[in-house]
C-alpha positions in Angstrom: -0.2 0.0 -0.1 1.0 3.3 -0.8 1.7 6.1 2.2 2.0 9.2 0.2 0.7 10.8 -2.5 2.2 12.8 -5.6 0.7 15.9 -7.1 0.7 14.7 -10.9 0.3 11.0 -11.3 -0.1 10.4 -15.1 -3.5 11.1 -16.6 -5.9 8.1 -16.5 -7.7 7.4 -19.9 -10.6 8.5 -18.1 -9.0 11.7 -17.3 -8.0 12.5 -21.1 -11.3 12.1 -22.2 -12.5 14.6 -19.6 -9.6 17.1 -20.9 -11.0 16.4 -24.8 -14.4 17.0 -23.7 -13.4 20.4 -21.8 -11.1 21.4 -25.1 -14.1 21.1 -27.1 -16.0 23.3 -25.0 -13.7 26.0 -25.3 -13.0 25.8 -28.8 -15.4 28.2 -30.0 -14.0 31.2 -27.6 -10.5 30.2 -28.5 -11.1 31.3 -32.1 -12.1 34.1 -31.3 -9.7 35.6 -28.8 -6.7 38.1 -29.5 -4.3 36.4 -26.8 -0.9 35.3 -27.4 0.3 31.9 -28.4 1.9 29.4 -26.9 3.2 29.3 -23.0 3.0 32.5 -21.4 5.7 33.5 -18.2 4.4 37.1 -16.7 7.8 37.4 -14.5 7.3 41.0 -13.2 4.6 43.6 -12.6 5.7 45.4 -16.3 5.1 42.0 -18.1 1.7 41.3 -16.5 0.6 45.5 -17.0 1.9 44.5 -20.9 -0.5 41.4 -20.9 -3.0 41.9 -23.8 -6.2 43.5 -22.4 -8.2 42.0 -24.8 -7.2 38.4 -24.3 -10.2 36.5 -23.0 -9.8 32.7 -23.5 -6.3 32.2 -23.1 -4.9 28.9 -25.1 -1.7 27.9 -23.4 0.2 27.5 -20.0 0.1 31.0 -18.0 2.8 31.5 -15.5 2.6 34.6 -12.7 6.1 34.4 -10.7 7.5 37.4 -10.2 9.0 39.3 -6.9 7.5 42.5 -7.5 4.4 41.6 -8.9 1.5 42.9 -6.9 -1.1 43.8 -9.0 -3.1 41.2 -11.6 -6.0 43.9 -12.9 -4.5 43.9 -16.2 -5.7 40.6 -16.6 -9.2 41.6 -15.7 -10.7 40.1 -19.0 -9.7 36.6 -18.7 -12.2 33.9 -18.8 -10.1 30.7 -19.5 -7.0 29.4 -19.4 -6.3 26.1 -22.0 -3.5 24.8 -20.2 -1.7 25.4 -16.7 -2.5 28.9 -14.9 0.4 29.0 -12.2 0.6 31.5 -9.7 4.0 30.8 -7.8 6.9 32.4 -5.5 5.4 35.9 -6.2 6.7 37.3 -2.7 4.6 40.4 -2.5 1.6 39.4 -4.3 -1.3 39.8 -1.1 -4.6 39.3 -3.6 -5.6 37.7 -6.7 -7.6 40.6 -7.6 -7.6 40.9 -11.4 -9.0 37.6 -12.1 -12.5 38.2 -11.1 -13.5 36.8 -14.6 -12.1 33.6 -14.4 -14.4 31.0 -14.8 -12.1 27.8 -16.0 -8.5 26.4 -16.2 -7.0 23.2 -16.7 -4.8 22.9 -13.6 -4.9 25.9 -11.2 -1.7 26.0 -9.0 -1.3 28.4 -6.4 2.0 28.1 -4.8 4.5 29.5 -2.6 3.0 33.0 -2.2 4.4 34.2 1.2 1.8 37.3 1.5 -1.1 36.4 -0.4 -4.0 36.5 2.4 -7.2 35.9 0.1 -8.8 34.7 -2.8 -11.5 36.1 -2.8 -11.5 37.5 -6.5 -12.1 33.7 -7.6 -15.7 34.1 -7.0 -16.3 33.4 -10.9 -14.4 30.2 -11.1 -16.8 26.9 -11.6 -14.3 24.1 -12.2 -11.0 23.0 -12.9 -10.2 20.6 -15.8 -7.2 18.6 -13.8 -6.0 19.7 -10.3 -6.3 22.6 -7.8 -3.3 23.2 -5.9 -3.1 25.4 -3.2 0.1 25.1 -1.3 2.8 26.8 0.5 1.0 30.1 1.4 1.8 31.1 4.7 -0.4 33.9 5.0 -3.4 32.5 3.6 -6.3 32.5 6.2 -9.1 31.0 4.5 -10.5 29.6 0.7 -13.2 32.2 0.6 -13.6 33.0 -3.3 -14.2 29.5 -4.5 -17.5 29.4 -3.4 -18.5 28.9 -7.0 -16.6 25.8 -7.7 -18.3 22.7 -8.3 -15.8 20.4 -9.7 -12.3 19.7 -9.9 -11.5 17.1 -13.1 -8.7 15.4 -11.1 -6.9 16.3 -7.6 -7.1 18.5 -4.7 -4.1 19.5 -2.9 -4.1 21.5 0.1 -0.8 21.1 2.0 1.4 23.5 4.0 -0.9 26.7 4.4 0.3 27.0 8.0 -2.3 29.8 9.2 -5.7 28.1 6.9 -8.5 27.3 9.5 -10.9 25.7 7.5 -12.0 24.8 4.1 -15.5 26.9 3.8 -14.9 28.2 0.7 -15.3 24.7 -0.9 -18.9 24.7 0.2 -20.3 24.1 -3.4 -17.6 21.4 -4.4 -19.5 18.2 -5.0 -17.1 16.3 -7.5 -13.3 15.6 -7.5 -11.7 13.6 -10.2 -9.2 11.8 -8.2 -7.1 12.5 -4.9 -8.3 14.6 -2.1 -4.9 15.2 0.1 -5.2 17.9 3.2 -1.7 17.7 4.6 0.3 19.7 6.8 -1.7 22.6 7.5 -0.9 23.6 11.1 -3.8 26.3 11.9 -6.6 23.6 10.3 -9.2 22.9 13.0 -12.1 21.6 10.8 -12.6 20.5 7.4 -15.7 22.6 7.4 -16.5 23.2 3.2 -16.2 19.3 2.6 -20.2 18.5 3.3 -21.0 18.0 -0.4 -18.3 15.6 -1.5 -19.8 12.2 -1.8 -17.3 10.0 -2.9 -13.3 10.6 -3.7 -12.3 8.4 -6.9 -8.8 8.1 -5.7 -7.0 8.6 -2.0 -8.4 10.7 0.9 -5.6 11.7 2.7 -5.7 13.6 5.9 -2.2 14.4 7.9 -0.3 16.3 10.0 -2.6 18.7 10.4 -1.8 19.6 14.6 -5.0 21.6 15.2 -7.6 19.4 13.4 -10.1 18.1 15.9 -13.1 16.8 13.9 -13.9 15.1 10.6 -17.6 15.9 10.7 -17.9 17.9 7.5 -17.3 14.7 6.0 -20.5 13.1 6.7 -21.5 13.1 3.2 -18.8 10.7 2.1 -19.7 7.2 1.5 -16.7 5.6 -0.8 -13.3 6.4 -2.2 -11.8 4.8 -4.9 -8.3 4.2 -3.2 -7.4 4.1 0.5 -7.8 6.4 3.5 -4.8 7.7 5.2 -5.5 9.6 8.7 -2.0 10.1 10.0 -0.5 12.3 12.6 -3.2 14.5 13.7 -2.4 15.2 17.4 -5.6 16.9 18.2 -8.0 14.5 16.3 -10.7 12.5 19.2 -12.9 10.5 17.0 -13.9 9.7 13.8 -17.1 11.0 13.9 -17.6 12.2 10.1 -16.8 9.2 8.1 -20.2 7.5 10.1 -21.3 6.8 6.7 -18.5 5.5 5.0 -19.1 2.1 3.5 -16.3 1.6 1.1 -12.6 2.2 0.9 -11.3 0.7 -2.3 -8.0 0.4 -1.4 -6.1 0.7 2.4 -6.7 2.3 5.7 -4.1 3.6 7.6 -4.5 5.1 10.9 -1.5 6.2 12.4 -0.1 8.5 15.1 -3.0 10.6 16.1 -2.4 10.7 20.0 -5.8 11.5 21.2 -7.9 9.3 18.9 -9.8 6.6 21.5 -12.2 5.2 18.9 -13.2 3.8 15.5 -16.4 3.3 16.4 -17.8 6.1 13.5 -16.5 3.4 11.1 -19.5 1.2 11.9 -21.1 1.4 8.7 -17.7 0.3 6.5 -18.2 -3.0 4.7 -14.9 -3.4 2.4 -11.5 -2.5 2.8 -9.8 -3.4 -0.1 -6.2 -3.4 0.6 -4.2 -3.2 3.7 -5.0 -2.2 7.2 -2.6 -0.1 9.3 -3.5 1.1 13.1 -0.1 2.2 14.6 0.9 4.0 17.4 -2.4 5.7 18.2 -1.3 5.7 22.3 -5.1 6.1 23.7 -7.0 4.3 20.8 -8.7 1.1 22.7 -12.1 0.7 20.8 -11.1 -0.9 17.5 -12.9 -4.4 17.7 -15.6 -2.6 15.8 -17.6 -5.3 13.6 -16.1 -4.1 10.3 -12.6 -4.1 11.6 -13.7 -7.8 13.4 -14.7 -9.1 10.1 -11.6 -7.9 8.3 -9.3 -9.6 10.7 -11.4 -12.7 10.0 -10.9 -12.3 6.2 -8.2 -9.9 5.1 -7.5 -8.4 1.6 -4.2 -7.4 2.3 -1.5 -6.8 5.3 -2.3 -6.6 8.9 -0.4 -3.9 11.1 -1.9 -3.1 14.7 0.9 -1.9 17.1 1.1 0.9 19.7 -2.2 1.5 20.4 -3.9 1.3 23.9 -5.1 -2.1 25.5 -8.0 -3.3 23.2 -6.2 -2.4 20.6 -2.5 -3.4 20.8 -2.5 -6.2 18.5 -4.5 -8.4 16.2 -4.8 -10.7 18.7 -6.2 -8.2 21.3 -8.9 -6.7 18.5 -10.2 -10.1 18.1 -10.1 -10.8 21.2 -12.7 -8.2 22.0 -14.7 -9.3 18.6 -16.4 -11.6 20.4 -20.0 -10.9 22.2 -19.8 -11.1 25.9 -22.8 -12.9 27.7 -23.3 -13.4 31.5 -23.4 -17.2 32.0 -24.2 -16.5 35.7 -26.0 -13.3 37.5 -25.2 -12.0 41.0 -27.5 -13.5 43.5 -31.1 -11.4 43.6 -30.7 -10.7 47.4 -29.3 -11.0 50.8 -30.5 -9.8 54.4 -27.8 -9.6 56.9 -26.7 -7.8 60.3 -24.2 -5.1 60.4 -20.7 -6.1 60.3 -21.1 -9.3 58.9 -19.1 -9.9 55.1 -21.1 -10.0 51.9 -20.0 -11.1 48.6 -21.5 -12.0 45.5 -20.3 -12.9 41.8 -20.9 -12.6 38.4 -20.0 -15.0 35.5 -19.0 -13.9 31.9 -18.2 -15.6 28.8 -15.9 -13.4 26.4 -12.8 -11.5 26.9 -14.2 -9.1 29.7 -12.0 -6.5 30.2 -13.4 -4.0 32.9 -16.2 -5.1 36.1 -17.8 -1.7 37.6 -20.4 -2.4 40.4 -22.9 0.3 41.4 -24.6 0.9 44.3 -28.2 2.7 43.4 -26.6 4.0 40.2 -23.4 5.5 41.7 -20.3 3.9 41.1 -18.2 2.4 43.7 -14.8 3.1 42.9 -13.2 0.3 45.2 -15.5 -2.6 43.8 -14.2 -3.4 40.1 -13.8 -6.9 39.8 -16.2 -9.7 39.3 -17.2 -10.3 42.8 -18.8 -7.8 45.0 -17.2 -7.6 48.5 -18.6 -6.1 51.5 -16.3 -7.0 54.5 -18.0 -5.4 57.2 -21.5 -3.4 55.6 -23.5 -0.8 57.8 -26.6 0.5 56.9 -25.5 2.9 54.7 -24.3 0.0 52.4 -28.1 -1.3 52.1 -29.5 -1.1 48.3 -29.4 -2.2 44.9 -26.0 -3.4 43.0 -25.4 -4.2 39.7 -22.3 -4.8 37.8 -21.4 -3.6 34.1 -19.0 -5.6 32.5 -17.3 -4.3 29.6 -14.6 -4.4 26.8 -13.5 -2.2 24.2 -16.6 -2.2 22.3 -18.9 -4.3 24.1 -21.2 -3.4 27.3 -23.3 -5.7 29.6 -25.2 -5.0 32.8 -26.1 -7.7 35.4 -29.5 -8.0 37.4 -29.6 -6.5 40.6 -28.5 -7.8 43.5 -30.3 -6.2 46.6 -29.1 -5.6 50.2 -30.7 -5.4 53.4 -28.4 -4.8 56.4 -30.4 -4.9 59.8 -29.6 -2.2 62.1 -28.1 -3.2 65.5 -25.7 -0.7 66.0 -25.4 0.8 69.2 -23.3 4.0 71.0 -22.6 3.9 74.4 -22.0 7.4 76.3 -21.3 8.7 80.0 -21.8 11.8 81.8 -18.7 11.1 83.3 -16.4 11.6 85.0 -16.4 11.0 88.5 -15.9 14.4 90.5 -15.6 15.4 94.0 -19.3 16.5 93.6 -20.7 13.6 91.1 -20.2 10.6 92.9 -22.0 8.5 90.3 -22.1 8.7 86.5 -24.9 7.7 84.6 -24.3 5.3 81.4 -26.7 6.1 78.1 -27.3 3.7 75.2 -28.7 4.6 71.7 -29.1 2.9 68.6 -31.8 0.8 66.6 -35.2 1.5 67.6 -36.8 -1.6 69.3 -33.3 -2.8 70.3 -32.4 -4.4 74.1 -29.5 -3.8 76.1 -27.2 -5.4 78.2 -24.7 -3.7 80.4 -21.5 -5.2 82.0 -18.6 -3.6 84.3 -15.0 -5.0 85.3 -17.4 -7.0 88.0 -19.9 -8.6 85.7 -23.2 -7.6 84.6 -24.7 -4.2 85.8 -28.5 -3.5 86.7 -30.0 -1.3 84.3 -33.3 0.2 83.8 -33.8 0.3 79.7 -30.9 2.1 77.8 -29.3 3.4 81.4 -27.2 2.3 84.1 -25.5 4.2 86.8 -22.0 3.4 88.0 -19.7 4.9 90.8 -16.3 3.3 90.2 -14.0 4.1 87.2 -13.4 1.9 84.4 -14.7 0.7 81.0 -17.9 -0.7 80.4 -19.6 -2.1 78.0 -23.1 -2.2 76.3 -24.8 -5.2 73.8 -27.7 -3.9 72.0 -30.0 -6.8 70.4 -32.2 -6.9 67.1 -33.8 -9.5 65.2 -31.0 -12.0 65.8 -28.3 -9.3 65.5 -26.3 -7.8 68.2 -23.8 -5.0 68.4 -21.3 -4.2 71.1 -19.4 -1.1 72.1 -17.6 0.3 74.7 -17.5 3.7 76.9 -14.7 4.6 79.7 -15.3 6.4 82.9 -12.6 8.4 83.9 -12.3 9.6 87.7 -11.4 13.4 88.3 -11.0 13.9 92.3 -7.8 15.2 92.7 -8.1 18.2 95.4 -6.0 21.4 94.7 -3.2 22.3 97.1 -3.2 25.5 99.2 -1.2 27.1 101.8 -1.4 30.7 103.1 1.4 32.8 103.4 2.2 34.1 106.0 0.9 31.4 108.0 1.5 33.1 111.4 2.2 36.7 111.9 2.5 39.6 114.5 1.2 43.3 113.8 0.9 46.3 115.7 -2.7 47.8 116.1 -3.6 50.7 113.1 -1.8 48.1 110.8 -3.0 45.6 108.1 -1.4 42.4 106.9 -2.1 40.6 103.2 -3.0 37.0 103.6 -2.2 35.1 100.5 -3.5 32.1 99.5 -1.0 29.9 97.4 -2.7 27.5 95.4 -2.0 24.9 92.6 -4.2 22.5 90.6 -3.7 20.0 87.9 -6.9 21.0 86.0 -9.8 23.6 85.9 -9.9 26.9 87.3 -9.5 27.9 91.1 -12.0 29.9 93.3 -11.8 31.0 96.6 -13.8 31.5 99.8 -12.1 33.2 103.2 -13.9 32.6 106.3 -14.4 36.5 106.1 -16.4 35.6 102.9 -14.0 37.5 100.7 -13.7 35.5 97.2 -10.3 36.8 96.4 -6.9 35.1 96.6 -5.7 37.4 99.1 -7.2 39.1 101.5 -6.2 42.6 103.9 -6.7 42.1 107.8 -6.0 44.5 110.8 -7.8 42.3 113.5 -6.4 39.6 115.5 -7.9 36.0 114.8 -7.7 33.0 113.1 -8.5 33.2 109.2 -9.1 30.2 107.2 -9.4 29.7 102.9 -10.9 27.0 101.2 -10.1 26.5 97.3 -12.6 25.1 95.1 -11.5 23.4 91.4 -13.9 24.2 89.0 -13.8 21.0 86.9 -14.4 18.5 89.7 -15.5 20.7 92.5 -12.6 19.1 95.1 -12.1 21.4 98.1 -8.4 22.2 99.8 -8.5 24.6 103.3 -5.7 26.4 104.7 -5.4 28.3 108.0 -3.2 31.2 109.1 -3.2 33.0 112.6 -2.6 37.0 113.3 -2.0 39.0 116.2 -2.4 42.8 116.5 0.0 44.0 119.4 -1.3 47.8 121.2 0.9 50.7 120.6 2.9 52.2 123.2 1.5 55.9 124.4 4.8 58.6 124.2 4.9 62.1 126.0 7.2 65.3 125.7 8.0 66.3 129.1 8.6 69.5 130.1 8.9 71.7 126.8 7.2 75.3 127.0 4.7 76.2 124.4 6.7 79.0 123.4 10.3 80.7 123.4 12.2 83.8 123.0 14.6 83.4 119.8 17.5 84.2 122.7 15.9 81.8 125.1 18.8 79.4 125.2 19.0 75.5 124.6 16.6 73.6 125.8 16.6 69.7 126.8 14.4 67.3 125.3 12.9 64.2 127.3 9.8 62.0 126.9 8.3 59.2 128.4 9.2 56.1 128.3 12.5 57.0 127.6 14.6 55.7 125.3 12.4 57.4 122.1 13.6 59.5 119.6 13.2 63.2 119.0 12.9 65.3 115.7 12.5 68.9 115.1 10.8 70.1 112.1 12.0 66.3 110.5 15.4 66.9 111.9 16.7 64.3 114.2 17.5 66.3 117.3 18.4 65.8 121.1 17.6 69.2 122.3 15.5 72.2 121.3 17.5 75.2 120.4 15.1 78.3 119.8 18.2 80.4 118.4 18.8 77.9 115.9 15.3 78.3 114.4 12.9 80.9 112.6 10.6 83.0 114.6 7.1 81.2 114.1 5.6 77.7 115.1 7.9 74.7 115.0 6.9 70.8 115.6 8.7 68.5 117.9 8.3 65.1 117.7 8.8 62.1 120.1 8.7 58.7 118.4 8.8 55.2 121.0 8.9 51.6 119.9 7.9 48.9 122.5 9.2 45.6 122.8 6.5 44.0 120.4 8.0 46.3 117.7 5.1 48.8 117.9 5.7 52.3 117.5 3.8 55.6 118.4 4.7 59.1 118.2 3.6 62.4 119.8 3.9 65.9 119.0 4.1 69.3 120.2 3.9 72.6 118.5 6.7 75.2 119.9 6.3 78.5 118.8 9.5 81.1 118.4 8.8 84.5 119.2 11.0 87.1 117.9 13.4 89.2 120.2 13.3 92.9 119.4 16.6 94.6 118.5 18.8 96.6 121.1 17.4 100.1 121.4 19.6 102.8 120.4 20.9 105.5 123.2 21.8 108.5 121.8 22.2 112.3 122.6 19.2 114.8 122.2 19.3 117.1 119.5 19.3 120.8 120.4 21.4 120.8 122.8 25.3 122.2 123.0 26.6 118.9 121.9 26.1 116.5 118.9 22.8 115.0 118.7 22.3 111.0 117.7 25.9 110.1 119.5 26.1 107.1 121.1 29.3 108.2 123.1 30.2 111.8 123.9 33.1 113.5 125.6 32.2 116.7 127.1 33.3 119.3 129.7 31.6 120.2 133.1 30.7 123.4 132.2 28.4 122.3 129.2 25.9 121.3 131.7 23.8 118.0 131.9 23.2 115.5 129.0 19.8 114.8 127.5 19.8 111.0 126.1 16.9 109.4 123.8 16.0 106.0 123.4 14.6 104.7 119.9 14.2 101.7 118.1 11.6 100.1 120.5 8.2 100.4 118.7 5.4 98.9 120.8 7.7 97.7 123.4 8.3 98.5 127.0 11.3 100.7 127.4 14.0 100.2 130.3 16.5 102.7 130.6 18.9 102.7 133.7 16.2 100.1 135.3 13.6 102.7 135.1 10.8 102.5 132.4 11.4 105.5 130.2 11.9 107.0 126.7 14.3 109.9 127.5 16.4 111.0 130.7 19.0 113.6 131.4 22.3 112.7 133.1 24.4 115.2 134.9 28.1 116.0 134.2 28.8 116.9 137.6 31.1 113.9 138.0 34.4 113.6 135.7 35.3 110.1 134.2 33.4 107.8 132.1 29.9 105.9 132.3 28.0 103.7 130.8 24.1 104.0 130.5 21.9 100.9 129.4 18.5 100.4 127.8 16.8 97.2 127.2 13.5 96.9 124.6 10.6 94.1 125.7 7.7 93.0 123.4 5.6 90.1 123.6 7.5 88.7 126.6 11.0 88.9 124.6 13.5 91.2 126.0 16.0 92.6 123.4 20.2 93.0 124.4 21.2 96.1 125.9 21.8 99.5 124.1 24.4 101.5 125.6 25.5 105.4 125.7 29.0 106.3 127.0 29.5 109.5 128.6 33.2 111.2 129.4 33.2 114.1 131.3 36.4 116.4 131.4 37.2 118.9 133.9 36.3 122.5 132.0 39.4 123.0 129.8 38.0 124.5 126.4 36.8 128.0 125.9 35.5 129.7 122.8 36.2 133.6 122.2 34.4 135.5 119.8 34.5 139.1 118.1 32.6 140.8 115.5 35.1 141.0 112.1 33.0 143.3 110.1 32.9 145.6 113.1 29.3 146.5 113.2 28.5 146.7 110.0 24.7 146.1 109.1 24.4 147.4 105.8 26.1 144.9 103.7 25.0 141.0 103.8 28.1 138.9 105.2 28.7 138.0 108.9 32.2 138.0 109.9 32.5 136.1 113.3 36.0 135.4 114.5 36.3 132.6 116.9 39.3 131.6 119.2 39.5 128.3 120.5 41.2 128.0 123.8 42.7 124.5 125.5 43.2 125.8 129.2 43.3 122.1 130.4 46.4 119.7 130.8 45.7 117.1 128.8 45.4 117.7 124.7 42.0 117.0 123.2 41.7 115.6 119.7 40.0 117.9 117.1 38.4 115.1 115.8 36.4 114.9 119.0 35.6 118.8 118.7 32.6 120.7 117.4 32.1 124.2 117.6 28.3 126.1 116.8 28.2 129.3 116.0 24.0 130.1 116.6 22.2 133.2 114.7 19.0 134.0 113.0 18.6 135.0 109.3 15.8 137.3 108.5 12.6 135.5 107.3 14.9 132.5 108.4 16.0 131.9 105.0 19.5 129.6 105.0 22.5 131.2 104.6 24.6 130.0 101.6 28.5 130.5 100.7 29.6 129.6 103.6 33.3 130.1 103.6 36.4 130.2 106.1 38.8 133.3 105.5 41.5 131.8 107.9 42.1 128.8 110.2 44.9 128.3 111.9 44.4 124.9 112.7 44.2 123.9 109.2 41.1 122.1 107.8 37.5 123.1 108.9 34.3 121.6 107.6 31.1 124.2 108.0 27.7 123.0 107.7 24.3 124.8 108.6 21.7 123.2 110.8 18.2 125.1 111.0 15.7 124.1 113.9 12.4 123.8 113.9 12.0 125.2 116.8 14.4 128.2 118.0 16.5 127.5 120.4 19.0 129.8 122.8 17.2 132.9 120.8 18.0 131.3 117.6 16.5 129.3 114.2 20.1 127.7 113.5 23.7 127.7 114.0 26.8 126.6 111.7 28.6 124.0 113.4 32.6 123.5 112.7 34.5 120.4 112.6 37.9 119.5 112.0 38.9 116.6 110.0 42.3 117.5 109.7 43.1 115.8 113.0 45.9 117.1 115.3 45.7 117.8 119.5 46.3 121.2 120.5 48.4 121.3 123.9 47.4 123.1 126.9 46.7 126.5 126.9 46.9 126.7 122.9 44.8 128.5 120.9 43.1 126.7 117.9 42.7 130.1 115.7 40.4 132.6 114.1 37.4 131.6 111.9 36.6 134.3 109.6 32.9 133.2 108.1 31.1 135.1 105.4 26.9 134.4 105.3 25.7 135.6 102.0 22.7 137.5 103.4 21.0 141.4 103.0 19.8 142.0 106.5 20.9 140.8 109.7 20.3 141.2 113.4 
């Protein structure tokens, strides 16, 4: 058998008769045409453009082949070609526009046109006298344009058009003179367009079409004059479309179709004229169809079957399924069993039974795939209607039904345990099939029960047996025990505190399960309590999961506090009162003054105001107490100032004074005791006068008492000298009252025998100005003793006949001796009127 076809076999006698008939038909047109004679090749666009525009019926072979040919419209009047029309190797040609008048050709070859996308311009073409070849056109997606083509005189070759998806343009094609070859079209998915072909006189070759999934468009095809080759179509799953094929004049070759599973579509096939090849279809198993089985019994040629799925792996494998299956023994009709009683039933089969599949109530049981149904421990869910389907690659039989009844005596046993401190007995409860009776047993034998319940008080494993209709079922349950109490202790377990204190008692509990709750004898429910009274204390700890209780106790003693006192401390002290001792009872405690540790109370070191003295004492029980006393520190008034009074012939405001007996008594004033009581020389007075009758130095004192506190003494020192100094005066202006100058001339003489320091001597010159206006331009014209300071002191009240005086002092220092004159002191007082 031939496995490949060739595009140009020698023309048969029958073919030549068709050709002669075709020539006779076109001779009248050829006679009228104005066309070139002989064969013509158009190798460029220029050649196409130069083609005679009046040529209608070209008698020879016309070849169009050129890389620059893009436009065939110059051939627009061409209607017939007497020999071949070859459109080949035109690299830039995209359409056949210009051939729209073409109705007949002898051979039409469209080959190797890389950019050709459409045949739409061939709509007038109705037949070819010999071949139709459409090959190697990489951009062609359809055969639209050939819808008027009804007859091809010899063969149709459609090969290696990589983008062609279907053959829809051939819908009018009803007759092919010899072969139909559809090969190596990688995008082709269907044969749509071939639905009117009923017979193929030559070979039908469908090969190397990787995306072809269906042959459905060939349903009108009934016979081929020679071979049928279906080879290497990787997506083809069935041969549906060949279901009306009855006669294959040559060989039948079905090879290398990776997804093909069955040959069932060929059931009407009655004759295979030559070899049978079924090769390398890896999932093909259904080959034992009657036509194949008949051929294997009486072949007309060589038989090659291999490389397929089980059922089609060899001639013998196929023939094994060619004999019809029959059931020789049906499964049992029914069975009634108790739960867990093993069940099995079998079917007997004559023939090559490849597969067994049991079904329960119509559902396939994936684990039951043998001649015997086996249920080792059935339950009520296994009851139902069972059948088995027996099959091989082409035959399938279904057995009669096996009806299984499973009597329920199932039982379950539960308990409401475990046993706990609060639950001392456990109820066993059985449940199962309605109407069953129950028997309970424990480790010591049978247990009294009431229907489906029993009560036990010991842990262990218990069983129950349920019985019904002669079937029984036993199960067990385990009753546990959970009676372990928690552990608890109280810390501290014994303790002593002082009155007014409290102690926290902590319940330290542990448990192996559940949660813990607490109950104290004080009714508290927390894990710790705070207490301040003497007594025993207890706590009970309860486990939540079993009610078991643990108890612990503790004792608390409350000791009394001591009563401390502060002894001999007054409520107030003057700041100069001196350091005071601190004493308390009971003795042995510690004192603080304003928070600082102290052993004595020292008013001098404290500020004016209130201060807190605290006495703390701790007894032998370790209990401490304190007492406090507030002590007020009173301010001591400042020492008063004892000074000379003003308005006298000596300096005022002096706390020390040296004077002579001839000056007369000295008046003193006490200052600086506001609101207090003044004591001067032992008498309450604010001023007093002392005599200068006694010479020498005397000290006089004064104190101030306020709020019970007496100040330090202020003092005045008076030194009285015998009369030694004298002042002589004369008017240096000689009585002139018309000018504004007073010129007193003063002379100071020391009549004593002891030198007197100038710094201790002052001289006052008393006078009255008119209108009490103060003098100006005080000046010393002459001073024998050196530097002299002058100042005018007005008086609020006239004294000694004057409203003021000029006071002279001598800062230059020195000590004039006995009998020495101090010098004259002229002075100018610039005023207009004088008395």
